[in-house]
C-alpha positions in Angstrom: 90.8 109.1 -26.3 92.9 110.7 -24.2 92.3 108.3 -21.5 93.2 105.4 -23.8 96.7 107.2 -24.4 97.4 107.8 -20.8 96.5 104.1 -19.9 99.0 102.9 -23.0 101.7 105.2 -22.0 101.2 104.1 -18.4 101.4 100.3 -19.7 104.5 101.0 -21.6 106.3 102.7 -18.8 105.3 99.8 -16.5 106.5 97.2 -19.0 110.1 99.3 -19.3 110.2 99.5 -15.6 109.7 95.8 -15.2 112.3 94.5 -18.0 115.0 96.8 -16.4 114.1 95.9 -12.7 116.7 93.3 -12.6 119.4 95.3 -14.2 121.6 98.0 -12.8 124.0 100.2 -15.1 123.7 97.3 -17.8 124.2 94.5 -15.4 122.1 92.1 -13.5 121.0 92.7 -10.0 122.3 90.1 -7.8 120.5 88.9 -5.1 121.8 89.1 -1.4 120.7 85.7 -0.8 121.7 82.7 -3.4 123.2 79.5 -3.3 126.2 79.6 -5.6 127.4 76.2 -5.6 129.8 74.0 -7.8 130.4 70.1 -8.1 134.0 68.8 -7.7 134.0 65.3 -8.6 136.4 62.5 -8.3 134.8 59.7 -10.3 136.0 61.0 -13.8 139.6 60.1 -12.4 141.0 63.8 -12.6 142.9 63.4 -9.4 143.4 59.8 -9.7 147.3 58.9 -8.6 148.0 62.8 -8.9 149.9 62.7 -5.6 149.3 64.8 -2.4 150.9 68.0 -3.1 149.8 68.1 -6.7 146.2 67.5 -5.9 146.4 70.2 -3.1 147.9 72.5 -5.4 145.1 71.9 -8.1 142.4 72.2 -5.6 143.6 75.2 -4.2 143.7 77.0 -7.4 140.3 75.9 -8.3 139.1 77.1 -5.0 140.8 80.4 -5.5 139.4 80.8 -8.9 135.8 80.0 -7.7 135.9 82.3 -5.1 137.0 85.0 -7.4 133.7 83.9 -9.4 131.4 84.5 -6.4 131.1 80.9 -5.5 129.8 80.4 -2.0 129.7 76.5 -1.6 131.6 73.4 -2.9 129.8 70.1 -3.2 133.1 67.7 -3.1 132.5 64.0 -3.9 133.9 61.9 -0.9 132.4 58.4 -1.6 131.7 57.1 -5.5 131.8 53.6 -4.6 131.4 52.7 -1.1 134.9 54.0 -0.6 136.4 57.0 0.9 138.5 60.3 0.1 138.7 60.7 4.1 139.8 58.7 7.0 137.5 56.0 7.3 137.3 52.9 9.6 134.1 51.6 7.7 135.4 51.7 4.2 138.5 51.9 2.1 140.5 54.5 0.7 139.3 55.3 -2.8 141.1 54.5 -5.8 140.1 57.9 -7.4 142.5 59.0 -5.0 145.5 57.0 -5.0 145.1 54.7 -7.9 144.5 51.7 -6.1 141.3 51.0 -3.6 142.5 50.4 0.1 145.8 52.3 -0.3 146.4 55.4 1.9 147.7 58.6 0.3 151.2 59.2 0.7 152.3 61.5 2.0 149.1 61.1 4.4 146.5 63.5 4.1 142.7 63.8 4.7 140.9 65.2 1.5 137.5 65.9 3.2 139.3 67.4 6.3 141.8 69.7 4.2 138.5 71.0 1.9 136.5 71.8 4.8 139.5 74.0 6.1 140.3 75.5 3.0 136.6 76.1 2.0 136.0 77.8 5.3 139.2 80.0 4.7 137.7 81.2 1.8 134.0 82.0 3.1 132.8 78.9 1.3 130.2 76.3 2.5 131.5 72.4 2.1 129.0 70.0 1.5 130.0 66.3 1.4 129.0 64.6 -1.7 128.6 60.5 -1.5 126.9 58.1 -3.9 124.8 56.1 -1.4 123.9 52.8 -3.3 127.0 52.4 -6.1 129.5 50.1 -4.8 131.6 49.5 -8.0 131.9 51.6 -11.0 132.2 49.6 -14.6 136.1 50.5 -14.7 137.1 49.2 -11.4 138.5 45.8 -11.3 140.0 45.4 -7.8 138.0 45.8 -4.6 139.9 46.1 -1.3 139.6 43.2 1.2 137.4 45.6 3.6 135.0 46.7 0.9 131.5 45.9 1.3 131.0 43.8 -1.8 133.8 41.6 -0.6 132.8 41.3 2.9 129.0 40.8 2.2 128.6 40.0 -1.3 125.1 38.8 -0.8 124.1 42.7 -0.1 125.0 43.8 -3.7 123.7 42.9 -7.0 125.5 43.5 -10.4 124.0 45.5 -13.1 125.5 46.5 -16.3 129.2 46.1 -15.0 128.4 48.0 -11.5 127.8 46.7 -8.3 124.9 48.1 -6.3 124.1 48.1 -2.8 120.6 46.4 -2.8 117.9 48.9 -1.8 115.4 46.4 -0.9 117.5 45.3 2.1 117.0 47.2 5.4 120.7 46.3 6.6 122.0 48.3 3.4 119.9 51.5 4.6 121.3 51.2 8.2 124.8 50.8 6.8 124.6 54.1 4.4 123.3 55.9 7.5 126.1 54.4 9.5 129.0 55.8 7.1 127.1 59.3 6.8 126.8 59.5 10.6 130.5 58.8 10.6 131.2 61.7 8.1 128.8 64.2 9.9 130.2 63.5 13.4 133.9 63.8 12.5 133.8 66.8 9.9 132.5 70.0 10.2 130.7 69.7 7.1 127.5 72.4 6.2 126.0 69.8 4.3 125.5 66.1 3.1 124.8 65.7 -0.4 123.4 62.8 -2.7 123.0 62.9 -6.5 121.0 61.0 -8.8 122.0 57.5 -8.7 119.1 55.5 -6.6 118.1 52.4 -8.5 120.6 51.8 -11.4 119.9 53.6 -14.9 117.8 51.1 -16.9 119.4 49.3 -19.5 117.1 47.7 -22.5 116.8 44.0 -21.9 118.6 44.1 -18.6 116.3 43.2 -15.5 117.0 44.2 -11.8 117.9 41.1 -10.1 115.4 41.7 -6.9 112.9 39.4 -7.0 114.2 37.5 -3.9 114.1 40.6 -1.8 110.8 41.5 -3.0 109.4 38.4 -1.8 111.2 38.6 1.7 110.7 42.0 2.3 107.3 43.0 0.1 105.7 44.9 2.9 102.5 43.9 1.4 103.2 45.6 -2.0 102.0 43.7 -4.9 103.6 45.8 -7.7 107.4 45.6 -7.3 107.9 49.0 -9.0 105.9 50.6 -6.1 107.9 48.7 -3.6 111.3 49.9 -5.3 110.0 53.5 -4.9 109.1 52.9 -1.3 112.6 51.6 -0.6 114.1 54.6 -2.0 111.4 56.7 0.0 112.1 55.1 3.2 115.7 55.6 2.9 115.5 59.1 2.0 113.5 59.7 5.2 115.9 57.7 7.4 119.0 59.6 6.2 117.5 62.8 6.9 116.6 62.3 9.9 119.5 60.2 11.0 121.6 63.4 10.0 119.8 66.0 11.8 119.8 63.7 15.0 123.8 63.8 14.8 124.0 67.6 14.0 120.7 69.5 13.3 122.3 72.2 11.3 123.8 70.0 8.7 121.9 70.5 5.1 120.8 67.3 3.4 120.4 67.9 -0.3 119.6 65.8 -3.1 120.3 66.4 -7.0 118.0 64.3 -8.9 118.0 63.6 -12.8 116.3 66.9 -14.2 112.9 65.0 -15.3 110.4 64.1 -12.7 107.8 62.4 -15.3 107.0 63.2 -18.8 103.3 64.6 -19.5 102.7 61.5 -21.6 103.1 59.4 -18.8 101.4 61.8 -16.0 99.3 64.4 -17.6 98.6 66.0 -14.3 102.2 66.2 -13.0 104.4 65.7 -15.9 106.7 68.0 -17.9 106.3 68.6 -21.6 109.7 66.4 -22.2 110.6 63.1 -23.4 113.3 61.5 -21.7 114.1 59.3 -18.8 112.0 59.7 -15.5 112.9 59.7 -11.9 109.7 58.3 -10.9 109.5 55.7 -13.2 113.1 54.7 -14.1 115.1 55.4 -11.2 112.2 54.7 -8.7 113.0 58.0 -7.1 109.5 60.0 -5.9 111.4 63.5 -5.8 108.3 65.6 -5.2 107.2 63.2 -2.5 110.7 64.0 -0.5 110.4 67.6 -1.1 106.6 68.0 -0.1 106.8 66.1 3.0 110.1 67.9 4.1 112.6 64.8 4.1 115.5 66.9 2.3 116.3 70.4 2.9 117.1 71.4 -0.5 116.6 70.1 -4.2 119.0 70.4 -7.2 117.7 69.0 -10.4 120.2 68.1 -12.7 118.8 70.6 -15.8 121.9 70.0 -18.1 120.2 70.3 -21.2 120.2 73.7 -23.4 117.1 76.1 -24.2 115.4 74.3 -27.2 116.3 70.9 -26.5 113.8 68.9 -28.3 113.4 65.8 -25.5 114.1 68.1 -22.6 113.9 71.9 -23.1 115.7 73.8 -20.2 113.1 76.5 -20.4 110.3 73.9 -19.8 112.2 72.4 -17.1 113.3 75.3 -15.3 109.5 76.5 -15.2 108.2 73.1 -14.3 110.3 72.6 -11.1 109.9 76.3 -10.1 106.2 75.6 -9.9 106.2 72.0 -8.5 109.3 71.6 -6.0 109.0 74.8 -3.8 108.2 73.3 -0.6 112.1 73.4 0.2 114.9 75.6 -1.1 115.3 74.9 -5.0 118.6 75.3 -6.7 119.2 74.5 -10.4 122.2 72.3 -11.7 123.7 73.8 -14.7 125.9 72.3 -17.5 128.8 74.6 -18.0 129.9 73.2 -21.4 126.5 72.9 -22.6 125.5 76.4 -22.0 128.3 78.1 -23.9 128.2 75.4 -26.6 124.7 76.3 -27.8 123.5 79.7 -29.0 120.6 81.6 -27.6 117.6 81.1 -29.7 116.4 84.3 -29.3 119.9 86.0 -29.4 122.2 83.8 -32.0 125.3 86.0 -31.3 125.1 85.1 -27.7 125.7 81.8 -25.9 122.9 80.7 -23.3 124.2 81.9 -20.2 122.3 85.2 -20.3 119.1 83.7 -21.3 119.6 81.1 -18.5 120.3 83.8 -16.0 117.2 85.7 -17.1 115.1 82.7 -16.5 116.4 82.3 -12.9 115.6 85.8 -12.2 112.0 85.4 -13.3 111.7 82.4 -11.2 110.7 83.2 -7.5 111.1 79.7 -6.1 114.4 79.4 -7.4 117.2 80.7 -4.9 120.4 79.3 -6.3 122.6 77.5 -8.8 125.2 74.5 -8.7 127.7 74.4 -11.7 128.6 71.1 -13.1 131.5 71.2 -13.1 133.9 73.3 -11.3 137.1 72.8 -13.5 134.7 73.7 -16.2 134.0 77.1 -14.6 137.8 77.6 -13.8 138.8 77.0 -17.6 136.2 79.9 -18.3 134.9 78.7 -21.7 132.8 81.3 -23.5 134.1 83.7 -20.7 131.5 81.9 -18.2 133.6 82.1 -15.1 134.5 86.2 -16.3 130.6 87.0 -16.5 130.0 85.3 -13.0 132.6 87.5 -11.5 132.0 90.5 -13.4 128.3 90.7 -13.5 126.0 87.8 -12.1 127.8 87.0 -9.3 130.2 90.1 -8.7 128.8 91.0 -5.0 129.1 88.4 -2.2 126.1 86.4 -1.4 124.5 85.0 2.1 123.0 81.4 1.9 119.5 80.9 1.6 117.3 80.7 4.6 116.1 77.1 6.2 113.3 78.6 8.7 112.0 74.8 8.7 115.6 74.0 10.7 116.0 77.2 12.4 114.6 81.1 12.1 115.9 82.6 14.9 118.8 85.2 14.4 121.8 85.3 16.8 122.4 88.4 19.0 124.8 91.2 17.3 128.4 91.2 17.7 130.2 93.4 20.4 133.1 95.5 21.0 133.8 96.4 17.3 137.1 98.1 17.2 139.7 99.0 14.5 143.2 98.5 15.7 146.6 97.6 14.1 148.1 94.3 14.1 151.8 93.1 13.2 150.6 92.5 9.3 148.1 95.2 9.1 145.0 97.5 10.2 142.0 95.2 11.2 138.6 95.3 12.1 137.9 93.2 15.1 134.7 92.2 17.3 133.6 89.9 19.9 131.0 87.1 19.5 127.8 87.5 21.1 126.6 85.1 24.1 124.9 81.9 23.1 123.5 79.0 25.0 122.7 76.6 22.2 124.0 75.9 18.5 121.1 77.8 17.0 122.1 80.8 19.1 125.7 80.8 18.3 127.4 83.3 15.9 128.9 81.1 13.3 130.1 83.4 10.4 130.1 87.4 10.3 129.1 89.9 7.5 130.9 93.1 7.0 129.2 96.1 5.4 131.3 99.3 4.4 129.6 102.8 3.8 130.9 106.0 3.1 130.4 109.0 5.3 126.6 110.2 4.9 125.5 107.2 3.1 122.1 105.4 4.0 122.9 102.5 6.0 121.4 99.7 3.8 122.3 96.3 4.7 119.9 94.8 1.9 122.5 96.0 -0.7 125.1 93.2 -1.3 127.3 95.8 -2.9 128.1 96.9 0.4 129.3 93.3 1.7 133.5 93.4 1.9 133.4 90.4 3.9 131.9 87.2 5.1 134.6 85.8 7.4 134.4 82.8 9.7 136.9 84.5 11.8 136.4 87.6 14.4 138.3 89.9 12.3 138.7 91.4 8.7 141.8 93.1 7.6 141.3 96.8 6.1 142.4 98.5 3.3 144.1 101.3 5.2 145.4 104.4 3.0 146.3 107.5 4.6 143.6 107.8 7.8 142.2 110.7 6.1 138.7 109.1 4.7 136.0 108.4 7.2 133.6 105.3 6.5 130.8 103.5 8.8 131.4 99.6 9.0 128.4 97.5 10.1 129.0 94.0 11.5 126.3 91.6 11.9 126.4 87.7 13.0 125.1 84.9 11.3 124.2 81.5 12.7 124.8 77.8 11.4 121.6 78.6 9.2 122.5 82.0 8.0 120.1 83.7 10.1 121.4 87.3 10.6 121.6 89.7 13.2 121.1 93.3 13.6 124.1 95.6 13.1 127.1 96.9 15.2 128.5 100.2 14.0 132.0 101.3 14.0 133.4 104.6 12.4 136.6 104.4 11.2 139.4 106.5 9.1 140.9 104.6 6.3 
């Protein structure tokens, strides 16, 4: 009996420890490496005709607030309908920027270049987000003379008020890769991102008009649905290879619809859901892309709430954690829906705490992307406040991608503390490098009190992750001793060993 009570007490202690292992002083225990992204979309018209200065002011404010919330990556929509929110010789300026397709912004600016600069200034990655196949949205009524649907109308089909670049035509795959290569080669982006628009979302009674292309380019397929899936497969593989040929370090990410297949359709691979399916309805075999390594990260859009009858968030986050771990997995979160619904287990709270707990319990999930940036900034239900004061209160490095590069750079050199005209700075020299994967791209600065253990695994000790070779210090009277440690990060966030410097502040 004593032995039984001892085992029982040991079990209770173990459960208690497990329950609080991710909590420190009543708060969550943030990870040192985590993708913390936010989507900034233009297709909703939020910037349309706003004007250069007002749009820059709006974006700068959003970036400042998101930085305070702990966001470390922005996914910025730059090509919603075969158009451009950047300077392009291939496609026209977007109406979602200026109000009319083909009209350049005035005063002139390049939103993509501006966003790269502003994100990097704030220590954030910038991922350029394109819609590869969509050539016209429902509400667009006028196309520019150099738009692909005008210059090559035979390469698009109309579906439910939209124009779609026909995925069955090899020249369309080549064209999209040409557009992407132009972006990747000219802009210092950190990632190239596509979302869930492949073949169009199905409309009852409306068939996809691609029988002619199936007969011409069928490649031996007898089932048109299998052929459509293969068209998208071939494109995904080609696009990823094309990006890495130009710049091996640019991450290729995809954000698919949140359901791969329902269990009633696929008892072996499906989730216990009842909704639209990537595989069957959008012809997107996402698991094939992940398992074959054709994409570098995957962000399923799990925009539902915990307890949703057709698509329960808890069911889906568990399914993706189990099924898509061959590449870094981040979860797309709907901010407004998260705060709209109460936690079924705690009716006095909205669902953010419960969702964060599910993340912590999912070992294969290493990040979150928030839909959408403005919603976070508006702070409904104190969503942004909870991020900055709890879940994302410390900085985070990007998750590793050893399949691209797993070698850390050398450590920084000649770390010094010195006065400059505008303040007291910690400065250092970049380590030597021979190749892109040896170069220091950013740095991590840690701050420790005198006598404190040097623990660079603790994100609470990070005071900056600058792109520059210096960081301004908070100088008071020069009486208190600290130890600073500076490490180097390469393009893939591999971290060097640290270089120490004792400083009095």
